[in-house]
N, C-alpha and C positions, 0 to 999 in steps of 0.2 A: 443893836442900831435900830434907831425908833425913825418913822417917816409920816408924815400929817395928809400933804394934800400932793396928788398928781401937778407934774410940771406941764404936760401937757393932756392933751384931747384926744390923743392919739398915737400911731406911731406907725409908718411907712417902711416895709419889708422889701427890700430889693437886693440886687447882687449882683456879682461882676461879671454876670457871664446867665445864657442861657443853660437852665439842667444843673443847678449849681444846687438845687435841695431845698428852695426858698421857700415851696410850698410846706414841706414838712416842719420846717423849724417855726415858720409863720406860726401852725397848727399848734406846736410845742407851746410858744410862747401865750398862746390865747389859752391852752390846757394848765400852764404853769400860775398864770393872774387867776384866772379862775377858781385852783384850789387856793389862791391869799384872798378868796370871798370878792372876788371883783366882775361886775357886772361889765363883759367885754360884747363888744360888737364887732362882725367883721365884714370886709369890703374886697371885693375882686374887681376894680372897674371895668376892667379889658380882658378879655379872654379869648385865645386864639386856639385854634384845635381842640374845639368840643365837639363831643360827642351826642349821636340823636339818640335818645329814650325810645322806647315803647309808644310813647303818646306823640311821638314824633318833634316832640321839641327839644332842644339844642339845652343840654347842660355842660356845664364847663367842673373836669373832675377837680380842680383846685378849691372853684368857687364852694363844693359839694365837702372838701373836706374839712374847709374851713368852720364852714357851717355848720356839720355836724361836730367837730370838737367845741365848739361856741354853745350849741343849742338855740340858736337863732333864729326866731320866727319873724323875723323881718321879712318884707315883701321879696321876692328874689329880684324883682325889679330893680329894687335899691341895694341888693349886695354886689350883683353881678350885673349893670345896665348894658353891656355890650357883649353879644358872647358871638365868636365868631367859630365857621367848623374848618378853615382853610390852616394847616397847621402850618403856617409860616408867621412873621414879625407881623403884627396887630396893624400897621398902616397897610402892607401888601394885603392882608387880609379881606381889612375894611374895602379897598379899590377894588378886588376881585368880585367882592358879595356886593359891593354898590351901598354901603353904610356908610353916614355920617358919622363919627365921633364927634361930640362935643361935649369938650371941659366942663362948661357950665352944667350942662346936665349929670355929669359925674359930681362934680362941687355939690349940686343941689340933694345928689342919694346920700351923697356922705353926711351932708347937715342933719337931713332926717334922721339917718343911723344915728348921730352925734347925740341928737337930743334924744334919744329913749336910753344910752348906756352910758357909763361913766369913762369909757377908754374903747377907742375903735383900733382895731389891726387890720391894717390896708395892707396887700399885698400887689405887687407891680407885675408887673410881666416882662420876661429878659433881666437884660441889665439897665442903667440908668441913661443909656443912652441909644435905647430901643426906641425906636419910631413908632409912635402911636397912630399919629392920623397927619397924614403928608408932612409938614416937615416940625411938629409937635413930638416930644420925645417924652420918656417915661419922666427925664429930671422935671420935664415944664410940670408934667402934671402931680409933682411932690410940691412944688412950691406954688400951682394952684390948688391943694388943699391945706398950704401951707403947716405940713406936717415936719416934724425931725424924722431922718431915716437911721435905720439899722440895715448895715452890709453883712451878705451872708458870703464868704470868700468858701474857695478850694481850700485845701490842705499842701498841694503840693508847689514843684518848680513852676514859677511862672507866677504865681499868686501876690508876692510883694507889689511886681508891677501893675498887674490889673487892677488890686485894691486900692493903690495909691493914686492911679489914676482915675477912678470912683471917687475917691474923696475932693481932689482935684476939679472934677466934676460940678460936684455938686456944692464945693464951695464958691466957685465961680457963681453960682447961682444963688449964694447968701443962705442956705440949706443946714440945718442944722444936724451933725450927724452924731447920733448918740452911743455908738461903738460900731464894732464888728464882729460877728460869730463866723468861726471857722467849720465847715463842714465835713463829715465824712472824714475825721480824724481815725488814722489806722493804728491799728493795737502797739503796731511797733513801728512808731512814726523813725524814716530817716534822719540826717542831719536837716536836711531844707526844711521836711516837714516840724521838725519839734524847733526850729527857730524864726520861720516864717511870723508867727504873728508878734513873736516877742522885737523883730526886726520892723515892721508896718508898726506898732506903736510907739518904737524908738523916733521913726522920721515924721509921722505924722502928727500926735500926739492924742490919736485917736483910741479911745480903749478898747481892749480886747474883751469882749463880753463871757467867751467861753468857747472849746472847741467840741461838738459833738461828736459820737462813734460814728460808725456805719452803723445801719439800722435793719440791713439782711435784705432779702428777699419780700419776707411777709413779717409783720409786726401789726401791733397791735395801735388802739388809740392809748390805753393805758401806757404801751411800752414807750410809744412817742413822748409822752409827759413823763414819765418815770426819767425818762433816758436826758430831755433837754433839762429837767430841774436840777437832775445829780451832775450833768457836765457844766452848768451855766458856772461864772462869779459871780455869784447871788449877790454880794452886799453892792458889788462893784453894781449889777442890772438894776437892784433898785435904788440904786444910787443916782441913774441917771434919769429916773423915773419921776423918784417922789423929790419935794424938796426934805 
């Protein structure tokens, strides 16, 4: 299968919920694309639950992982324009810390990164209905950036409902959905786990791009990229990215 041109200037990686593992899969996607020779920029527009480093500066571990996998040297203020310490939904963290989150600033940072790279992987915070600032949601941020979405889903019981609701939310905003990834897929799946992805695609028409196994407690950058690359439906993945 031969591909010539990217359909989009980037992709927004979101999830059906928080703690589904979207950062690891976003990083795996970055590594997979770089292995194919692509120049990939990264962005984590808003992060909450950041840690304080020795210099006293707040650092998002999610953003740091994306930077490590991409090798990006872009200014940190572009990659993670809003870094909040309180480990709650960004809208509440911003209110507690007296921070105003400006979607125009986020879009400007994205445009700067996009000018420097062939493709940009943007990772959200929580699910698509997570509040970012006041009444603005992650889904609104995806729409502002004019990007398609890839959704990370859980493997187990309940994921059909959560994934289909996520798709419905994006579709009402006319946000293209490239596909979904199932994360932490068990070695010995039960009936629900082994059929959920097929049912989701059958109902929604959205392609299942792969099921990624659990990484365990300790894993290297190479482990993530190799497991991601070996677990995705590669031709299907490339088909949604390229003409």
